[in-house]
Phi, psi and omega in degrees: 000319178310316188268342177282317179223089178302140178272125178286179189299313180297325182282327174299323176286326177302310182298316177300314180286327179294313178296312177300319180298317183302303178303319179289326181281341179276347182274144164256163178302332178295319180295326179295325176278338185286154176288127180301121173282112189303320177294317182295326180292316180304307188298316177300314178296320179303310181298320174303307176306316173305307182301318181293319173293321180294320179294319175299319189279323177298319178298311174310313179292321175296324188275346174274318187248353190079172188298302183306300181299320179289336178272312193278316184300309182299328178293324179295331179286321181294320182293325184290319178298312179299314181303322176304328174300320178297344176285343171274122180306309183299316174292320178299312182299311181295330189283322184285326176289332182291333178277335182301319179292345185285132178290169178296321180290320182287330176296324176295316170300322173298308179298322176296315183292319176290330173293319174302316179292324180293315176301316177292316174313305188297314179293331173288314175307317178300314184293328177295326185286347181286130181290144182085356182265134182281129178296329181281328179290320177302311181292323180289331174293346176291347178299343174301333184290330179289327173296318178290325184285324179300316181293312179294325182285319176299319177296311184297323180291337180277305195271332186226054184298341174290339176271329189206124179249120176250132167281121186234122173234167178303317178302309186292319176300317175300321176294313185290329175299315172299318174300317177301318181293319177304308183297323180293315182297322180300308182301322173304306183295330173295319189277338183265000000 
């Protein structure tokens, strides 16, 4: 991506701050002190490389096929693979049984969650399809989702602690605020 859509100096600074803020906001003080587990790091790096390749190839596909074709055809391929799973009786039974204990309210929450995820996904794919938009910067801007997760999780832990309990300490608050500052600086450099 850096060679396909090179980042100018401001965008590179934004990228660095956004990535640093993303890493910082996702850690807890316990994680910072803990010894890094090699296997987990390897899996994270592998997942990151897979996502990076996915985004670069997605942008290439959009530039060759346009937004609608680039969005629809790969999803139809994914849907076909998922439908193939339903031919396996054991998998089909497990999937159907997993939905049965859900209350009507929880099923509604699940459907709303899926709809919001789909809206976010389509929006992200549209941004990637815009000519001149850097995939690296678009991916780094995803750090904004952690800002919203932090806000929503903190709010829920205060107002609905029975649904979500967050451990909050002065050290965690300071770390999250520093991460938010990094993300804010990154967004500033994206905007100027």
